N, C-alpha and C positions, 0 to 999 in steps of 0.2 A: 465641507466634509460631509459625506453621506453617512447614514447610520449603518450601512452594510460594510463596515470595516471591523476588523478584530479590535482595533484600538478604541473605536467608538463604543462597541459592545462592552468591553472591559470597563471603560470609564462610566458608562451608564449603570452597569450592574454594581460597581463599587459605591456609587452614590446612592443607589436604591436600597441595597442590603449589604452594607460593608462587612458585617460580622458573619454573614451566612456562609457556611462552608461550600466550596465548589469542587475541591479535589481531595481525594484520599489516596495517598501513596505511601507504601511501607508503613502503614498504621498511623500516619501523621496527616492531619487535616490542614488545608490551606483555605483561608477565607477569600472572599471576593476582593476586599480591600488589600489584603496582603499580596494577592496575585497581581492586581493592578499596579501597586507600588513597585513591585519587583520588575514587572515588565517595563514600566515607565523608566525605571533606573537603567535597565539593560539597554533600552533603545537610546536613551540619552548618552549612556556610556559609549556605545558604538559610534554615535555621531561625534562625541568628544575625541575619539581616536582618529577622526578624519575620514571615516567611511561615509560614502555618498549614497543617495537614493539609487537603486538599481544594482548596487554591488551585491555579490553573492556571499552568503554566510553559510558554510557547511556545518551540519550538525551530525555527529556520530556518537551516539550515546544509547543508554538503556532507558526504560520507562522510569524517569525520575522527575521530581519537581523542577529541577534545573533545566531538564530537557524541554518541558512545557514553557518555562519562562524564556529560554533561548529562542524557541520557535516564535512565540508571540512578540518577543522583544525585537528580533530581527525584522519581522513584518511591520511592527509599529515604527521602526526607524526608516520605513519606506525602502528597505533593502529586500532582498529575495532570499528566503531560507531554503537550503537544499539538504533535506534529511536523507541519509543513506544507511543502508543495512550494515551494522558493525561486522557482519560476517563477510562482507565484500573483501576480496583478496586479489593480489597479483595484477594481471593485465586488465581484468575487469575494473578493479578499483582505480588503476592508473588512468584508464579511459575516462571514468566518471570525473576525476579531479581535473584532468587536462581539458575536459569538455566544458565544465562549468566555471573554471578559473576563479575559485573563491579568494577573496582578500583576507577573510578571517575564517578560522576553523574553531568550533566549539565542541568539546567532547571529553570523554574519560581519557586519561593519559595513555592507557594501554591501547586504546583504539587509535588515538592520534599517532602513536609510535608506529602502528601498522601502516597508517597513511604515509608517514615519513619514509618508510622503506621503499615506496614505489614512486613518489613524486620527484620530478626533476627540478621543479620550481617551488620552494617552500612558500607558505603564505606570509603576508606581512604581520599577521597577528594570530596567536593561538591562545585560546581561553580554556584553562584546565578545570574541569569539574572534578571535585574531590581529588586534589593533587596527591601523589604518592611520593615515595622516596626514590623512585627510579629516575633515570636521565630525562632531561627535557626532550620532547619529541623532535624539535627542529633546531637548527643551528643558530648562530649569533645574529643572523640577518632577520630572524623572526622575533618579534616582541612577545614574550610569554607573560600572561596574566592568569591569576586564579579567577574563578567565577565570582568570588566575593569581591575581589579588587575591581572587576568590571562593574558590579553593582554599585560599589562606593564611588567609583568615578562618575557615575551618572546620577547619584542620589539627589543632587540639587539642580540637575540640568533641565533643559526644556526639550520638547519633541514637536516637530512639525507634523501635524496629523496626516495620515495617508488618505488617499482617495480610493473610492470603490474600484476604479479602473486600474490602480497600481497593481503590478504583479507582486503577490505576496509570497508565493511558494513555487518551487520547481521540484517536481517529483519524477524520478526516472522510472519509465515503464519499459517493458521488454520490447526489444526490436523484433522485426519479422524477417526482412531481407537485409538487415543492417544492424548496427549497434543500437543499444538502448537510447531512447529519446527522452529528453527533459521536457516534461509537460508544464507549461506556464499557466499558473492558476491565479486569477485576480482575487483581491480581497472579497468582492461580492460573492464569488464562488464559495468561499469558506462559510460565510454567514448565511447565505440563501439555502444551501443544502443542509446546514445544521438545523435551520428552522423547519425545512421540509421534513427531515427525519423526525424531529420532535413532534411535529403535527401528526405525522403518520402513526406514530406510536401513542399519541395522546398523552405525552409526558406532562406531569403536573409539578408545581412547586413542592419542594421537600423530598421528591423521589431520588433514590440513589440507583445508579446503574453500575455495571461492572464489565470491564473488558480486559482481557490479557493481550489484546492485539498491540503490536508495536507502534510507537509514535512516528515511525518513518512511513506509515501507511495513512492514507486519507481517512479511512474508516475511524480509527481510534481518535484522530484529531476532531472529526466531526462529532463524535459522541461527547468529547470534552466541551466543545462549543454549544452543543445542544443542552447540556446540563447548565452551562452558564446562562444561556438564553431563557431557560424555563424556571430558574430559581432552584435547580436541582444540584445534585452532587454526583461526581463521577469517580469511581474507584478504579485505579489502574493497576493491573497485575504486572509482574515482570515478564512472564511468558506462560504459554498454555501448558497445563499439566493435568492429566486425567485424574491422578490421585488427589490433587489439591484444588481442582476447579470448584467443586461444591462447597468446600471449606471456605474458599475465598469469597464466594457468593454470600455465605452465611456471615462471615466476619464483617463484610461490608454492609450487611442488611440490605442487599440489592433487590429491588423489585423487578428489575429487568437486566438482561445481559446481552452482550453482542456475541455473535458466533460466526464461524465459517463452517461450511458443510462438513469438512473433514473433522473438525472438532467434535461435532455431534456424533459422527460415526464412531470415533474413538471412545467417547463417553458411553455410548450405547453398548459397545462391545465389552465394557467392564462387567464384572460379575454383579448381577442384581443384588441389592441390599435393602434392608428394612428402612434405611435412611434416605432412599432415593427421592422421596417427596418431602424430606425434612429440610426445607430451605424456603426463603421468603420470595423467590422469584416467581412471577406469574407470566412473564413474556420473555421470549428470546427473539432477537432481531438480527437478520443477516442474510446470507445467500449461499446457495450451493447445496442445500440439504436434499438428498434424493427423496422423491415423492413417496417411495415405498417405506422410507424410514420415518417420515414426518409424523404421521399419526401414532405410530408405536412409541416414538420418543415422547410425544406429548402425553400419552396415557401413562407411561412409566414414570415420568418425572413431574407430571402435574403442571406443565407450562403450555402456553400457546406460542407456536413458532410463526413469526411474521417474515415471509420471504420478500426480499427486495432485490433489485438488480441495478448495478451501476458500474462505473469504471473510473479510473483516475481522471480522464478527460471530462467526464460529466457524472457526478457522484451518485445521484439518486434519480435514475431515469424512469424506473417503474417501482411500484411497491404495493403490497397488500396492506391491510389495516386489521386491528383486532376485530372490528365489526364486519369487515369485508375481506374474507380470507379464503381464496380458492385454491384447493389442494393441487399441487403440481405446477402452479403458475408462478410467475414472478410479479404478478399484480397488474394494475392498470398504469398507463403512463401518467407521470406527474403533470399538473397543470402548467408548470413553468416551461414545458417543452412541447414542441410539435414533434410527432413521431410518424414514421411510415415504415412498412416492410416492402422492400423492393427487390427486383430481379437484377441480373448482371448489367442491364441497361438503365438502371435506376427508375424503372417503371413499377408502380404499385402492383403487388400480387393479390389474388383473391383471398378472402377469409378462409383460414384453414391451410393455405399454402405456405410453404417455407420461403422466407426471404431474408435479406440482410436488413437489420434495424438501422435506420438513419434518423438523425434528430437535428433540431435547431432550436435555439432559445427564443422565448417570447420577450425577453428583456436583456439589456446588455450586461456583459461581464460576468455571466453566471456559469459559463462553461469555459473550457480551456481557451487561452488566447493564441495558442500555437505551440510549436515545438522549438525549443531553444536551438538556434544556429542550424535549423533544418527547414528552410523555406519550402523545398520541394515536397518534403513529407507533409508539411502543413497544408499545402495546396492540394495534394493528393487526398488527404483525409477530408477536406472540405469541398470536394468536387460537386459541381452543380448546386453550390450554396447550402449543402446539407453536410453535417458531420457524419461520416461513415464509421460505425462502431466495429465493423468486422465480425459481428456476431449474428448468427442465424437464429430466427425465431418464427413462430407461427402464432396466429391470434384466433380466438374463438368468437362466436357471434356477439358476445357481450364486451369484446375489446380486451379481455385478459390476454396477456402474452405468455408464451411458453418457450423457454430456452431450449434450443436444439444443439448448437455447437458453434465452433469458430471457423471463420474463413481464413484468418491470419495464422502465420506459422509461429505461434507462441503456445506455451504449455502452462496450465494452471495447476500448481502442486501445493496442496495444503495452505492455500491462501496467498501463495507467492506466484508472481508471473515469472516464468523462465523463458528467456530468449533462446530458441533452438539455434539461431545463428551464432550466438555467443558460445554456446556449448560446443557446437561444431568447430568453431574457430580454435577453441582450446584443445579439442581432440586432434585436430590436424597439425598442431605444433609437435605432437609426439613423433619421433623419428620413424616409428614402424607403422603409422597410420597414413594410408594414402588418401582415402575418402571417408567421410562420415555423414550420416543422416540421422538427425535427432528428432524424435516424435514423442507425442504424449500417448500413453496407453491407459485404458481405464484402471482405476485403483479401487481396491475393495473398500477403501475408506471414503470414496467419493472423489470427484475431480480426477486428476491424472497422476501417473508416475512417469518419470523421464526414462526413455529407452534410446539407446544408441546402436545403430547398425553400422558396422565398420568393414571397410575393405582394406586389408593390410598390404604392405609392400611385399614384393616377391620373397618367399622363404622366411617371412617374419612371423613371429608369434608374440602375443601379449598376455601378461598376467592381469586379469581384471582388477584384482585388489591393488596391484602396483599402479595400474592405469588410473584408478580413482584417486590414489595418492598423488599422482602426477597432476591430475586435474584440480585437486584441492588447492594447489598453489595459486590458481587463477580464478577459481569459481567458488561462490558461497556454497555451503553445505546443501541447501535446498535444490541447487542446480545439478548436483552430481547424479549421473545416470544410475538408476536402480538396476536396469537391465542392460546388458551388453551382449550383442550377438555379432559374430564374425560371418560375413557373407562374401561370396565370390565376386559379386558385382552389384551395383545399384542401378535401378531403372533411370533412364535419361530422357530428357526432352529433345526435340529436333535440334535445339541449339546446344546440346551436350551438357545441360545443367541437370542436376539430380531432380528427378520428378517426385517431389514430396507427396503429391496426391497418391501416386502408386505405392510409395513407401508406406503411407498411412493405411492404405487399403490392405497391403500385405501384413502390416503389423509385425509382431515378433512370433517366434515359434518356440517349441519346447527346448530347442538348442540354446536359447538365450541364457546367459549367466545371470542369476538373481542375487543381488547384494544382501537382501534380507534373509534368503535361504542360506546363503553362505555364512 
């Protein structure tokens, strides 16, 4: 067993500092020994149920201690954890479940009941976190357990340690010309990038960090492991709130916090107050903050913002540091990766020119192993033996990279990836919509808002409010279009496909309906 597995890290930390706190959730601390014992019990309990290495375990829950234990327990059982957004609904949720075929689902009862409404094949096992008085999510063919029962089942059991090369996690990322893809992430990926992030920020033993980001994202998970690796403590919020954010930082006594660019824009738009600097944080780490906002935010709140760049497939590709922090850039490439900026023929572009960022690892198992059940997509992403990020950047003379935009047809909205393809699929299920093109348009808060251009069937009309309600059956809230514009036609390619490049160039007009204004 190598040391780059979550199980090895947990075991080593529990032996080194068993009583040191590692998590703060809902005002309650969890020590390293408590976390290891719970994770070990869940892993052994899952194996006692007859689950095998490589089996998928779905997690649909909020930021809770049980969610962390479920994630690490599934991974430590040499299974693959699949975290999903609790807001997933309808056809999108049905696709996720049918694609990953989990044998066990772990989550809050209300979320599991939502899953039960769309699945055709119930799981063999369902583990209920915080069971309520409502009906059991699945029928009699599913064995239902409480989370406490799963822990007790494995309390005295044993666990076969995982390998660095074992797939630990599968996280779904937005599709471009097809449905969302399950990104297969090895154990070494989780540990190596947590170490890299901790080193970039200079984290020290005893430090506390804070993040309100959800545990179905790689970012929040990486911060948890970074705290574990450095002898620190991570405070997990339930969700981002402008009014509560700085109170949460103060309550946690956090010296650093994680951010998304849109979070900072929303915080900065709040009315200035005498308490803006009344908090313990000195560093914020994340990505997507507009360069024009960065210095103003730092001066107002008394923190230094450290911009990083990564993606689900390779978590920390570039980063700044507190000592080496270039405004407007996403930093220098990490030493764990080779990077290039290339043209459409995969030939390097000159310094200052815009090209697609491509990467490859210097050691095995530290970036994605492929896309689940999608070999063609895996080969396409890895063409010419480099992983193609789909993101356009330029470099300066010193090697700092500057993010320009995306090549692929996905939208980044408030920290969430939105598949334009999936929104278009949901739109064209409506009886009055003949064609749809979904694009991202710049948001005042940074990143993008979702916009839909629609061609209606002859003599048809649609009410935008009712249309959003129709879409909400199949799409999570963050994927619902903010802007809806009716057009006579959409530009086409010679093969009669919608020409998304021309749609993006056109954008939306004043005729577009705006959900926020409405």
